[in-house]
Phi, psi and omega in degrees: 000132181259130177257138177245156178294135179295336178290333182263355184236115178270016180058037182300314181298317181292319178296320178294319179296318178296317179299317178297318179298315180297317179298315179298316180293321179299321180295339181273345180271117185262129175289122184293341182280309183257000178060027178241161175302148179294149181274171173301321180297316179296316178296321177300318178298319179294318184272359179063040174225170181279162174302321179301318180295316178300317178299317179296320178295314181297330179271000179072027184265355185218163174255097183290150175293153178301319180299322178296317179295324176297316180293322176297314180298320177295319178296330178271359179061043177226170176275162177298327177297318179294328179298325182266017179273074179226000000 
């Protein structure tokens, strides 16, 4: 296993993997009203963040707070452990 300096690694791969995981999970949650996957905006409302923030997380552009990730996992009806299963 190779360890890299945290100063040289912005955890880009991990942020992208987490974003992809959230996007995949969001697509599986169906809105009962319109029978479509929930949008970034809907997940943002559930997690108490903006649509822009959900988009940034899904694109791996930001480091979300732990509380935000907890709210996202609750909104997706999964555990925080499942959120990091990538």
